[in-house]
N, C-alpha and C positions, 0 to 999 in steps of 0.2 A: 504494500500501500503505500503510494505516496505522503511524504512529508506533507501536512498542513499547512506550516510554516514557509515550507519551501511552493507550493501549489498557490499561496496566495501572493507572491513578490510575483512581479512585470517579468515575462522574459528577460528584459536584461539584466533586471537583481536575480535572476537565479543562473545567467552568464557570469556574472561577477562573481557568482557566489562560487561558482566549478571551477574557473580559471585560479580564486583563492586558493582554495582545495586541491586544485590538481600542482598548484606550485609547490605547494607545501610538501605536496607526495613528489616531486622532482627533487625538493632539496632532502628529503627522507632517501631516497635513494641513489643519488649524486655522493655527498658528503665520503659516505663510508668505502665508497671505489677511490675515488681522490687518496684516500690517506693509505688505501693499497698500493697503490700505483706508485704512492711516494715510498711506500716499503721498499717497492724493488728499487729503484734508483738508490734510494740509503743503503740495501745491500751492495750494490756496487761500489757505491761509494766509501766504504766500509772495507770492501777487500781492495781496493787502492789505498787507502791510507795505510792501513796496518801493512801491506807488502811492500807499496814504498818506504814509509821508515824502516824497512828491514832492509832493500837494497834499492837501489834505482834500477840496475841489470833484471832482477829477479820482475819489477813493475814493467818493464819492456817485457819481458816473454809473457807474464799473465796479459798486458795489453794485448799483445799481438796475438793470443789466444782466443779471447773475449771475443774479438771483432766478430770473425767469421760464426761463431756460436750463437751471437744475439742476433743474426741474420735468420738463422734456423727458430730461433725463440719468437723470434716477431712474426713471423711465417705461423710458428703454429698457433701464435694467439688468434690471427685472423682465420685461419681453419676451420678453430672450435666458435667463430661465432656465431653460427646455427645452433648453437646448443641452448646458448642464453636468448634470441631470437626463436625460438619454435619452443620456447619455456613460457615467455611473456605472454604469446598467440594463445595456447593451451589455456591459461586464465584467462583469459580476454572469450573464451569461447564456454568461461566454467566449466571446464574439462578438467581439472586439478588432478584427476587418475592417470589423466595422458603424460605425465610430465613426468614419469616413474621412467616411462619409455626415452621419451629425449637423452635421460641422464645416463641409461644403460647406452643408448649408440653412441652418443658423446666418450663413455669412457671407453669402446672398443676403438674409436676412432683415432682416440689420444692413446690408447697403446701403440699402435700400429703406426700414429703419427710420430712418435717418442723412440721406438721401435729403429723403425728406420732412417729418423736421423743420428740415431746413435751408430749403428751402423756404418752411414756413408762415413760421419765424421770419422769414425776411427780407421776407415779405408781408405779415406782421399784426406782428409784432414792435415797430417805433418808433409803428404807430399806437394799439398797446395803451397804450403808455407815454403816451401823449396823452390816451387816453382815461377815464385812472384820474384827471386833477387835477393831473398834477403840472404845475409851472411851465415855459414854455417853454421855457426855457433848459436846464431841467435833464431833459424829455425828451427836446431833440435830443442833450444830449450823449451822455446813456445808448444813443440811441437808435444813434447811431454805433459806440457799443462792441458794442450785440448784434449786430449787420450782420458784424463780425469774430467773435464766441463763434459765430455760426450754424455759420461757416467749421468749427467744430471737431468739430461734431457726429458727420458721417459717421466720421470718425475715429477716433472715441472710442467709436459703437455696433462697430466693427470690432472697435477693441479690444479688448470687454469679452465678444463671440463665444468670440473665439479665447480668449483668458484664461482664460474660462466651461469650455472644452473642457479643455484642459489643467487645472485644475484637476477636470474632472471622469473623468480618466484617472488621478487622485492624481499629480499634477505641478504643484503652485502655485508650488513656487519660482522657474521662472523668469518666471512673471510678477510677483512683488512686485520680481523682478532687475530687469527693463524698467521696471518704475513707477519704482524709485527713481533708475535714469538721466532717465527721462523729470522728473524734479523739476529733475535737474541741467540738465539742456534747458532748464527754462522759468526755474530762478533765472538763467540766463545771458542767454537771452533778455529779460526784465525786464532785467535792470542794462544791457541795454544799447541797447535802444528806451525806456524808461519816462522817463528821463533825458535821455536822448540822447549817449550816450558817443560817444566818437571823432567827433566833428565831426555825427553824425546829427542829426535833428530831435526833439525831446525829441516824445516821442507821448501821454505819460501814462497814460490808461485804455486809450485804442487800442493801446498798447504791450506793457499786462498781457494783453488779450485776444490780442494777437499771439502773445505767448509761452504763453498756455495751446493757440493753435489749434498753433505747433509741435510743443509738449510734446506732445500728445493722436495729434498726425500720424506724430510719432517713434514712439509708446508703440505704436501699430497696425502699423508697417512689421516693427519690431524682432520685435513677436511673431512677425508674419506669415514674417518671414524665418528664426525661429528652429524653429518646424514643418518650414519647408521643409527646411531641414537635418538634421530628426531622425532616425537612423538608420534608424527604423522605421516614416518616414511613408509607405512604402509600402506595408508590409504592413498598416498601420491603414487606409487605403483613401485618403486621402488625398487622391490622384491618380487616384484612380480614378472615372470617372462610374456611380453607382450608380443600380441602376434603380429607378423609381419607388416608393416603399413610403408609399401612402397614410395608411393607417392610423398609421406613425409619422410620416409629417408633420403629421399632424393633431395627434396628441399632444403633439408638441413646442409645436406653435402655442398650443396648449390651456394645457399649463400656464404658458407667456410670458402668455398674456391674463391668466389667473387672478395669478400675481404680478405685472403690472403694473399691474393695477387695485387691488390693497393696497398698492401704492407711491405709487399717486395718493392712493389715501383717507386715508393717514398725512401729505403729504407736503404735500395743501392743508388736514387739520386742523390740523398742527403752525403753517403758514403764520397758521390763522383766531389761535392764538396771540398768534402778533406785534402780528398788528391790535388783539386787546384788550388788551394792553399800551398799544398807543399811546395809546386811547381812554383812558388813565389816567396818560399824559404822558411825556416822556421819559426821565426818571429810573427808570422802570417798565421801559419798553424796555430801558435799559442792565444792569437787574438782569436780566432775562429772558434777555440775551442772554449773560450770564453763565452763567446754571444750564445754556442750553441747550447753550450751548460745551462746559461739562463733561458734560453728559450724553451729546454725540454724540462725546466721545473714546471716555467708559466704551462706548459700544455698539459700537466698533470691536472688539473682542474677541468677544462675544457674532456679530456678522455674520460676523467666521470660523469660529466655532465650528458656525454656522448651514451654512454651506458643507461644512465637513468629514463633520458629521451626515449632509445630506444625499446626500454623495458614497456615504457608509456603507450607509444606509438606502438607496439607490436601489442599488449594489449585492446587496445583498440581496432586495431587489426582483424583480431582473433575474434572481437564481438562485432566484426564489420559495421563496425560504428564510424562513416566516412567524418563525420564533422567532428568525431574527436582524435582521428587523427591528423586531423589539419591542425586542430586546437593544442595536441600535448608537441605537436611539433614545434608551433608558433611560440609555444609558453618556452621550449628549451633551446630556441633560437634566439629569444629574445633575453634570456637569463646570460646567455653566451656571450651574447652583441654587449652586454654592459658589462659584464667580468673585464671584456678583453680592453674595454675604456679605460675602465679602470685600473687594470694594471699597467695597459697604457702611458698615462698620464701620469703614475706613479713611478715607472723605473726612467721616463723620458728625461726628467730632472736631475735625478741621482745616478744615471748610467756612469758615471766616477767614479761613485763612491762606492755601487755593486764591483767594478772592474777592479778595485785596489783590492777585493778582500780575494782574487785569485794573482795577483801578480803586483810584486816592486816593480819590474822591468818598464822604465819609461816609454819606450819605443811599443813594448805590447801594450802597455796600457792608454797609450793616445789612441792606439788603431782601433782597440776593442772599446772604450769608451764611445768612438764615433760611429763604430760599425750598431754599437749598441741601442745608440738613441735612433738611429736610420729603423732599427729592427720596431720598434712601436709601432711602425707605420703595417708590421704583417701580423702582429698579435691577435687585434679582432679579427682580421679575414679567416687567418689559421685557424683560430678555435673557431670560426663558424664552420668552414669546411670539414672538421670530423664529424661534428652533431651532427649537419645536417646530411651528410655520407648516411652515417648509422639508422640517423632516422628514416632514408629510404631501403634501407636494406630491412630492416624493420618493417616494412609496407610492402616487401615482396618484390622491390625493385633493385638488385644483386648488381647487375653489370655496367649499368652508367656509372656508379661510382669509380668502380674500375677503371673504364676508358676515361674518363673525368683526371683520377690520379696521372694516370700512365702518358697523358696529353699534356696536361698541367705541370708535372714533375721529370715526366724522361726527354717528353719530345719539347718543351718549351724550356724549364728551368737551367737543364745542363748546358743544352750548348749558351745559350744567354748565358750564364754565367761562363763558360769560358772564354767568348764575346767579352763580356763589360769589363771582366777582373784582369783579363793578361793583354789581347792587341789594345782596348781598348786602354789600356791602362790604369783605371779604376782601383784595383787593387782588392780589398778584402768587401771594400764596398762597392763592388762589381757583383760580388755573391751575394748580397743582402739584398741587393736590386734585382736580383732575377729571382729570389727569394717573394721580396713581395709580389712581383709580377707575378708567380705562380699563384701564388697562393688567395689572388684576389681573382684569377682565371677560376680557379677551383672552385673557390666559394660562389661564383658567379653562374659557372654553369650548373652547379647543384642547387642551387637555391632556385633559377629559373624551371628545373627541372620537378622541383618539389611543388612549384605553383604549378606546372603544367598540371600533375597531378593529380592537385586540390582541386583543380578548378573537372576534372574529367572524372572525380570520383570513383568511388571500387568497382 
């Protein structure tokens, strides 16, 4: 029965109340995801600090081994996005009993993704390091570390599938809590194995890789244990072997393929920015690293908002509520734009102070400060493009975001960055202008697509 107080309100008043309610729901869904994604960054930062304080050489091994596996990790996150979206859709359909089938499929996918990634890293990782022209000692040292990192990939993939399922249910807090507990495990093992505490041999970067593997394995087991102990796990179908549902299985994989490809294009494109910076010298690389680190920290908030927005859009899509799909998307976009504007206005006048936290080199400081000021032009649109892309996937539009990211970041940003920074002599600012251009292009194309689909309905 409808609420009499709600029924007495004019339609505009009811719409305002719905917007307020959904805005509060978006915040509830998003902030734990932001904390969880920040936890991922903190884990990498802890590794770099502990290994770097032990030995600069060992930090080099660690960084070189981490880079290729980080591409695998990013693609795994994309490939498992279907777990989150399909769970939210089932909730929107009021078929909570189907969510267990989504989880079981996701865990099977994640096992194979992790196992294949581990096998490929074992077989090809060390060889790849030698083929790219590294000195033999450097390639050998990083290769040993990469083999240990490979052991962490199955656990990480399983933890992503399980946490995405909880996020799709609207329960992101347990995943965030487990992520920070995993950070505690990571730090403890780092301090134990890297310098060789309590008479243990000092393992350096290899010890750092064992810390990451331990933390990721703990994270997977902890989240699975939480799900197993959930009072409503049986009602959600977690323990029931579902009947084959080929359309649902295909859709879950299709969403993952699109998101995985998008992640690959973005990671590959931004990796090329490091190469271009390297061609301009070590100081330029250092300055770009400052800008990239700040941008990555800022990006954690849009990542959280993209999850919250996708869950709400997915619920409305599952309920076949076209108006709800559009409203949920616009609420997410509006809050994201407000965040992007506020953070840009905050970083713009404080770019020099922020850069000083990373470096004391006068040349690097000057380049990083100028580039960070310029970067404030892309924070808002970069945040918007990731949230709109997730909203589109949640409403069933999988491949357009992928093609948009390929066009914007691979076909436009990469050659433009090279041309502006080197032939045109703009240096680091040339790279930043290329990122600005690609971000505006991506956000514009994705926003146009969302508007077109909103007009078309479901």
